[in-house]
C-alpha positions as CSV (number, residue, x, y, z in Angstrom):
1,M,-2.5,72.5,-14.4
2,P,-2.1,69.0,-12.8
3,K,-0.3,66.4,-14.9
4,P,-2.4,63.6,-16.2
5,K,-2.0,60.4,-14.3
6,G,-0.2,57.7,-16.2
7,K,-1.2,54.1,-16.1
8,A,-0.2,52.4,-12.9
9,K,2.5,49.8,-13.4
10,R,1.0,46.4,-13.4
11,T,2.6,44.3,-10.7
12,V,4.0,41.0,-11.8
13,P,2.4,38.2,-9.7
14,P,4.9,36.0,-7.9
15,L,5.5,32.6,-9.3
16,P,3.2,29.9,-8.0
17,R,4.6,27.9,-5.1
18,R,4.8,24.7,-7.0
19,W,7.6,26.3,-9.1
20,A,9.5,27.6,-6.1
21,G,12.7,25.9,-5.2
22,G,15.0,27.0,-8.0
23,R,17.6,24.4,-8.8
24,W,15.8,21.7,-6.8
25,R,12.7,22.0,-8.9
26,S,14.7,22.0,-12.2
27,V,16.5,18.8,-11.1
28,A,13.2,17.2,-10.2
29,A,11.7,18.2,-13.5
30,G,14.6,16.6,-15.3
31,G,13.9,13.3,-13.6
32,G,15.9,13.5,-10.3
33,L,13.4,11.5,-8.4
34,G,13.4,8.8,-11.1
35,L,17.2,8.7,-11.0
36,A,17.2,8.3,-7.2
37,A,14.7,5.5,-7.4
38,A,16.7,3.7,-10.2
39,A,19.9,4.1,-8.1
40,Y,18.2,2.5,-5.1
41,V,16.8,-0.5,-7.0
42,G,20.1,-0.9,-9.0
43,V,22.3,-0.7,-5.9
44,D,20.1,-3.2,-4.1
45,Y,20.2,-5.6,-7.0
46,L,24.0,-5.7,-6.7
47,R,23.5,-8.1,-3.8
48,H,23.0,-10.8,-6.5
49,L,25.7,-9.7,-8.9
50,S,28.5,-8.4,-6.6
51,P,27.9,-8.6,-2.8
52,A,31.1,-6.8,-2.1
53,W,30.1,-3.7,-4.1
54,H,26.6,-3.9,-2.7
55,E,28.0,-3.7,0.9
56,R,30.0,-0.6,-0.2
57,L,27.5,1.3,-2.2
58,R,24.3,0.7,-0.1
59,P,25.5,2.7,3.0
60,A,26.8,5.4,0.7
61,L,23.5,5.7,-1.1
62,W,21.5,5.7,2.2
63,A,23.8,8.4,3.6
64,A,23.4,10.6,0.5
65,L,19.6,10.3,0.7
66,A,19.6,11.2,4.4
67,V,21.9,14.2,3.9
68,A,19.8,15.5,1.1
69,L,16.7,15.1,3.2
70,A,18.2,16.9,6.2
71,A,19.6,19.7,4.1
72,R,16.3,20.3,2.3
73,A,13.9,20.0,5.2
74,P,14.5,23.5,6.8
75,F,13.7,25.2,3.5
76,Y,10.4,23.4,2.8
77,R,7.6,25.9,2.6
78,R,4.6,23.7,3.2
79,W,5.2,22.4,6.7
80,D,1.9,24.1,7.8
81,A,0.0,22.0,5.2
82,E,1.9,18.9,6.5
83,L,0.8,19.7,10.0
84,R,-2.8,20.1,9.0
85,A,-2.6,16.7,7.2
86,A,-1.0,14.9,10.2
87,P,-4.3,13.9,12.0
88,R,-5.6,12.3,8.7
89,F,-2.2,10.6,8.3
90,L,-2.2,9.1,11.8
91,A,-5.8,8.0,11.4
92,A,-5.0,6.2,8.1
93,L,-1.9,4.6,9.8
94,V,-4.1,3.2,12.7
95,F,-6.7,2.0,10.1
96,M,-4.0,0.2,8.1
97,L,-2.4,-1.5,11.1
98,A,-5.9,-2.7,12.2
99,A,-6.5,-4.1,8.7
100,L,-3.2,-5.9,8.7
101,L,-3.9,-7.4,12.1
102,C,-7.3,-8.6,10.9
103,E,-5.6,-10.1,7.8
104,A,-2.9,-11.8,9.9
105,I,-5.6,-13.5,12.1
106,S,-7.5,-14.6,9.1
107,V,-4.4,-16.0,7.4
108,R,-3.6,-18.1,10.5
109,F,-7.2,-19.4,10.6
110,I,-7.5,-20.6,7.0
111,N,-4.1,-22.3,7.2
112,T,-4.9,-24.3,10.4
113,V,-8.6,-25.0,10.2
114,L,-8.4,-28.0,7.8
115,G,-5.4,-29.6,9.4
116,L,-2.0,-30.6,8.0
117,Q,-3.3,-33.7,6.2
118,W,-5.5,-31.6,4.0
119,H,-2.4,-29.5,2.9
120,R,-0.4,-32.7,2.2
121,S,-3.1,-34.4,0.1
122,T,-4.8,-31.5,-1.8
123,A,-3.2,-30.9,-5.2
124,P,-2.6,-27.4,-6.5
125,L,-5.2,-25.9,-8.8
126,P,-4.5,-26.0,-12.6
127,D,-3.0,-22.6,-13.6
128,T,-2.8,-21.8,-17.3
129,G,-0.6,-18.9,-16.5
130,Q,2.0,-21.2,-15.2
131,W,1.7,-23.4,-18.3
132,I,2.3,-20.3,-20.6
133,L,5.4,-19.3,-18.7
134,L,6.8,-22.8,-18.9
135,A,6.1,-22.9,-22.6
136,L,7.9,-19.5,-23.0
137,N,10.9,-20.9,-21.2
138,E,11.2,-23.5,-24.0
139,K,10.7,-20.9,-26.8
140,L,12.5,-17.7,-25.7
141,P,16.3,-17.2,-25.8
142,Q,18.0,-18.0,-22.6
143,P,19.1,-14.4,-21.8
144,V,15.4,-13.4,-22.0
145,V,14.4,-16.2,-19.7
146,D,17.1,-15.2,-17.2
147,I,15.8,-11.7,-17.1
148,L,12.3,-12.9,-16.5
149,R,13.6,-15.1,-13.6
150,A,15.8,-12.4,-12.1
151,R,14.8,-11.0,-8.7
152,I,15.0,-7.4,-9.7
153,I,12.5,-6.0,-7.4
154,A,10.7,-7.2,-4.3
155,L,8.0,-6.0,-1.8
156,H,10.4,-3.8,0.2
157,H,11.5,-2.0,-2.9
158,Y,8.0,-0.9,-3.8
159,L,7.5,0.3,-0.2
160,M,10.7,2.2,-0.3
161,L,9.8,3.7,-3.7
162,F,6.6,5.1,-2.2
163,I,8.5,6.4,0.8
164,M,10.8,8.3,-1.5
165,L,7.8,9.6,-3.3
166,G,6.2,10.7,0.0
167,F,9.4,12.7,0.9
168,S,9.8,14.2,-2.6
169,P,7.6,17.3,-1.9
170,L,10.6,18.6,0.1
171,F,12.4,18.9,-3.2
172,G,9.4,20.2,-5.2
173,C,9.1,16.9,-7.1
174,I,5.4,16.4,-6.5
175,K,2.5,18.4,-5.0
176,G,2.4,18.4,-1.2
177,P,1.6,17.7,1.4
178,G,3.6,14.5,1.6
179,L,1.5,13.3,4.5
180,G,-1.5,13.7,2.2
181,I,-0.4,11.2,-0.3
182,G,0.8,9.0,2.5
183,S,-2.7,9.1,4.0
184,R,-4.2,8.1,0.7
185,Y,-1.7,5.3,0.2
186,M,-2.3,3.8,3.7
187,F,-6.0,4.2,3.6
188,T,-6.2,2.5,0.1
189,M,-3.9,-0.2,1.4
190,A,-6.1,-0.8,4.4
191,V,-9.3,-1.0,2.3
192,G,-7.5,-3.4,-0.2
193,R,-6.3,-5.6,2.6
194,L,-9.7,-5.8,4.2
195,L,-11.3,-6.8,0.8
196,R,-8.5,-9.3,0.3
197,T,-9.2,-10.8,3.8
198,I,-12.9,-11.2,3.1
199,T,-12.1,-12.8,-0.3
200,F,-9.6,-15.4,0.8
201,A,-11.4,-16.3,4.0
202,A,-14.6,-16.9,2.1
203,T,-13.3,-19.9,0.2
204,I,-10.1,-21.8,1.1
205,L,-7.9,-22.6,-1.9
206,P,-5.0,-25.0,-1.9
207,S,-1.5,-23.6,-2.1
208,P,0.6,-23.7,-5.3
209,R,3.3,-25.0,-2.9
210,P,2.0,-28.2,-1.3
211,W,5.0,-28.6,1.0
212,C,4.5,-25.1,2.5
213,A,2.3,-25.9,5.5
214,E,4.4,-28.8,6.8
215,S,7.6,-26.8,6.7
216,R,6.1,-23.7,8.3
217,Y,3.4,-24.7,10.8
218,Q,3.1,-27.1,13.8
219,I,-0.6,-27.9,13.5
220,P,-2.5,-31.1,14.0
221,D,-3.1,-33.5,11.1
222,Y,-6.9,-33.5,11.8
223,P,-9.3,-30.6,11.1
224,H,-10.6,-28.0,13.5
225,P,-13.9,-28.9,15.2
226,W,-15.8,-26.5,13.0
227,A,-14.4,-28.3,9.9
228,Q,-15.0,-31.7,11.5
229,K,-18.7,-30.9,11.6
230,Y,-19.3,-28.8,8.5
231,Y,-16.7,-29.9,5.9
232,A,-14.9,-33.2,6.5
233,P,-17.9,-35.6,6.3
234,Y,-19.0,-34.1,3.0
235,A,-15.7,-33.4,1.4
236,S,-15.6,-36.2,-1.2
237,D,-18.7,-38.4,-1.1
238,P,-21.1,-37.2,-4.0
239,Y,-24.1,-38.8,-2.3
240,M,-23.5,-37.1,1.0
241,I,-23.0,-33.8,-0.8
242,W,-26.3,-34.3,-2.6
243,R,-28.1,-35.2,0.6
244,L,-26.6,-32.1,2.3
245,M,-28.0,-29.9,-0.5
246,K,-31.4,-31.5,-0.1
247,E,-31.6,-31.3,3.7
248,D,-29.6,-28.0,4.0
249,M,-28.6,-29.2,7.5
250,P,-25.5,-31.1,8.8
251,Y,-26.5,-34.6,9.4
252,A,-23.4,-36.8,9.4
253,T,-22.1,-38.7,12.5
254,L,-18.8,-37.1,13.6
255,R,-15.6,-39.1,14.0
256,D,-13.7,-39.1,17.3
257,Y,-10.8,-36.6,17.2
258,P,-8.3,-35.6,19.9
259,D,-9.2,-32.6,22.0
260,E,-7.9,-29.2,21.0
261,Y,-5.1,-27.5,22.8
262,K,-6.4,-24.4,24.6
263,P,-3.8,-22.2,26.3
264,E,-4.7,-19.4,28.7
265,W,-4.3,-16.0,27.0
266,G,-6.2,-13.8,29.4
267,L,-8.2,-11.2,27.5
268,M,-7.2,-12.6,24.2
269,S,-8.5,-16.1,24.9
270,F,-11.3,-15.6,22.4
271,L,-8.6,-16.0,19.7
272,V,-7.8,-19.6,20.7
273,D,-10.5,-21.1,18.5
274,I,-9.5,-19.0,15.6
275,L,-5.7,-19.3,15.7
276,R,-5.7,-22.9,16.8
277,P,-2.4,-22.9,18.7
278,S,-0.2,-26.0,19.4
279,T,2.1,-26.7,22.3
280,G,5.4,-25.9,20.4
281,E,4.5,-22.6,18.7
282,G,5.3,-20.0,21.3
283,P,3.7,-18.6,24.5
284,S,1.3,-16.0,23.1
285,W,-1.0,-15.2,20.2
286,Y,1.4,-12.6,18.9
287,H,4.0,-15.3,18.2
288,L,1.5,-17.2,16.1
289,L,0.6,-14.2,14.0
290,K,4.3,-13.5,13.3
291,K,4.8,-17.1,12.1
292,S,1.7,-16.9,9.9
293,S,3.7,-14.8,7.4
294,G,2.1,-15.0,3.9
295,G,0.3,-18.2,4.7
296,C,0.2,-21.6,3.0
297,S,-3.2,-21.6,1.5
298,D,-3.7,-19.5,-1.6
299,L,-4.6,-16.0,-0.6
300,L,-6.8,-14.4,-3.3
301,Y,-5.7,-11.8,-4.3
302,S,-2.0,-11.2,-4.0
303,G,-0.9,-8.7,-1.3
304,H,2.5,-8.2,-2.9
305,M,0.9,-7.2,-6.2
306,L,-1.5,-4.9,-4.4
307,V,1.5,-3.0,-2.9
308,A,3.2,-2.9,-6.3
309,V,0.1,-1.6,-8.1
310,L,-0.6,1.1,-5.5
311,T,3.0,2.3,-5.6
312,A,2.8,2.4,-9.4
313,M,-0.5,4.3,-9.4
314,A,0.7,6.8,-6.8
315,W,4.0,7.4,-8.8
316,T,2.1,7.8,-12.1
317,E,-0.4,10.3,-10.7
318,A,2.0,12.3,-8.6
319,Y,5.2,12.3,-10.7
320,G,4.6,10.7,-14.1
321,G,7.4,10.6,-16.7
322,W,9.6,7.8,-17.9
323,S,10.1,6.5,-14.3
324,S,6.4,5.6,-14.1
325,V,6.6,3.6,-17.3
326,V,9.6,1.7,-15.8
327,I,7.7,1.0,-12.6
328,W,4.8,-0.4,-14.5
329,F,7.2,-2.7,-16.4
330,L,8.5,-3.8,-13.0
331,V,5.0,-4.5,-11.8
332,V,4.4,-6.8,-14.8
333,H,7.8,-8.5,-14.1
334,S,6.8,-9.0,-10.4
335,A,3.5,-10.5,-11.5
336,Q,5.0,-13.1,-13.7
337,R,7.6,-13.9,-11.0
338,E,4.8,-14.5,-8.4
339,I,3.3,-17.0,-10.8
340,R,6.6,-18.5,-12.0
341,E,7.8,-19.1,-8.4
342,R,4.4,-20.4,-7.4
343,H,3.7,-17.8,-4.7
344,H,0.3,-17.2,-6.3
345,Y,-1.9,-18.4,-9.0
346,S,-2.3,-16.2,-12.1
347,T,-5.8,-15.1,-11.1
348,D,-4.5,-13.7,-7.8
349,C,-2.1,-11.4,-9.6
350,I,-4.6,-10.3,-12.3
351,I,-7.3,-9.5,-9.7
352,A,-4.8,-7.6,-7.5
353,I,-3.8,-5.4,-10.5
354,Y,-7.3,-4.2,-11.3
355,V,-8.4,-4.0,-7.7
356,G,-5.4,-1.8,-6.8
357,M,-6.1,0.5,-9.8
358,V,-9.8,0.9,-9.0
359,L,-9.2,1.5,-5.3
360,W,-6.6,4.2,-6.0
361,R,-9.0,6.0,-8.3
362,M,-11.7,5.9,-5.6
363,T,-9.6,7.5,-2.9
364,G,-8.7,10.8,-4.6
365,F,-10.6,12.7,-1.9
366,L,-7.7,12.2,0.5
367,W,-5.0,13.6,-1.8
368,S,-4.9,14.5,-5.5
369,A,-2.2,15.8,-7.8
370,R,-4.8,18.3,-9.3
371,E,-4.7,21.9,-8.2
372,T,-7.0,22.1,-5.1
373,N,-6.8,25.9,-4.6
374,R,-8.6,26.5,-7.9
375,S,-11.2,23.9,-7.0
376,R,-11.9,25.6,-3.7
377,R,-12.3,29.0,-5.4
378,I,-14.7,27.5,-8.0
379,A,-16.7,25.8,-5.3
380,K,-16.9,29.1,-3.3
381,F,-17.9,31.0,-6.4
382,D,-20.7,28.5,-7.1
383,E,-21.8,29.0,-3.5
384,V,-22.0,32.9,-3.7
385,H,-23.1,33.1,-7.3
386,N,-26.7,34.2,-6.6
387,R,-25.7,36.7,-4.0
388,L,-23.0,38.1,-6.4
389,F,-25.6,38.4,-9.2
390,H,-28.1,40.3,-7.0
391,A,-25.3,42.6,-5.7
392,A,-24.2,43.5,-9.2
393,K,-27.8,44.0,-10.2
394,D,-28.3,46.4,-7.3
395,S,-24.9,48.2,-8.1
396,D,-23.7,47.3,-4.6
397,I,-20.0,47.6,-5.2
398,I,-19.1,47.0,-1.6
399,E,-21.0,43.7,-1.5
400,V,-19.5,42.6,-4.8
401,R,-16.0,43.3,-3.5
402,S,-16.7,41.4,-0.3
403,L,-18.0,38.4,-2.1
404,L,-15.1,38.3,-4.6
405,N,-12.7,38.6,-1.6
406,E,-14.4,35.5,-0.1
407,V,-13.8,33.6,-3.3
408,E,-10.1,34.6,-3.4
409,L,-9.6,33.7,0.3
410,A,-11.2,30.3,-0.2
411,G,-8.3,29.3,-2.4
412,Q,-5.6,30.3,0.0
413,E,-4.2,28.0,2.6
414,K,-4.6,29.0,6.3
415,K,-1.5,29.6,8.2
416,A,-2.3,29.4,11.9
417,F,0.8,27.8,13.3
418,S,3.9,29.5,14.8
419,Q,7.4,28.8,13.3
420,R,8.4,27.0,16.5
421,V,5.4,24.6,16.2
422,I,6.1,24.0,12.5
423,F,9.8,23.3,13.0
424,S,9.1,21.0,16.0
425,F,6.6,19.1,14.0
426,A,8.9,18.8,11.0
427,A,11.7,17.3,13.1
428,A,9.3,15.0,14.9
429,I,7.5,13.7,11.8
430,I,10.7,13.0,10.0
431,V,12.2,11.0,12.9
432,F,8.9,9.2,13.4
433,I,8.5,8.1,9.8
434,L,12.1,7.0,9.5
435,L,11.9,4.9,12.7
436,F,8.6,3.5,11.6
437,V,10.0,2.5,8.3
438,L,13.0,0.8,9.8
439,L,10.8,-1.0,12.3
440,A,8.4,-2.1,9.6
441,F,11.3,-3.4,7.4
442,T,12.8,-5.3,10.4
443,L,9.6,-6.9,11.5
444,T,8.4,-7.9,8.0
445,N,11.7,-9.1,6.5
446,D,10.1,-12.4,5.7
447,G,7.6,-10.8,3.4
């Protein structure tokens, strides 16, 4: 008599990949990424407190981060996902560079179009945020005021914090792929920069620092021919402004101004009227864009604050924890410093904060911290729901199994790359990103 079959042992499913990594994951869960970020900002702040210790500790910290990265990279299990995200990452990078180029051209234009005399004579706008900070300086204890004035964190710190976040999938700190969150960051940055360019180019506002243009630019005292015709005659006379409104057509007789300097730039000569070069500002249009820097008219909204908010939003969604709270405090600290040091008006910082938050929320389709495998399975189940219902109704077990298998496969990542391709890509992308970061920090060291 055959023995009755016992119940088959139920296999224990493997742990989800996001928990793989053993000790690395436990360290990350305990705040390892936050500690690394705090160490980076703290060591860099030593340049103000003890330059000697800063010179000793900064190379040691960078070396430790590089060694940890190199040691962990061969054991990362999601290089195939990074490879699939690479085209999107490169497209976002090109889009961001194009947006930054457009912004730089517009910054140069609004700073030169009205002439140097306008920058000298136009007073800064009244800013109640600056008044409040000055009043607080009188009321608060001096140690608190010193903390508010301290240059704890700057633009390059926020960029570096995001770079650390982008590499953290290697250690299981956040959900990969790292190039996915990098794509979202750069795409959101590009959209934010384009919106910013449209905003500040639409209406030219005087700088909170009236001396800026004279110390930074070599531009004529008189306005650009466009401003000579459409702005200068109607700038201050109420009657002429009223008549212009009634006629809705420029009517004033133009003054005689010197001719504009027009160098020969070949294919880029169309930029001459926009960039308004002068004889002593370098041989090419590229030199003018490098000198434009942050500009000397008020740029609504703050680009520095946009970078800070996007970094804080990315960190909060991807990693969370106490370090996110600290980063948001640093964002607020950076905002009051931008106003206190008269880099921006209060409204520039306020608008940058909510624009950055809204834009980050709108670009979740590029990368999200939520579980995407489950979402794909649910979407596939919705797609085959009717077919599955009819197959079950007809008792077609084979069709039911086939459809359920499709649903299960929809949640799995495709692995179509050889190990050689994956390892070559891993080495190339790490070297490329590190070189790109170093180049960016070198070329943008003036902010």
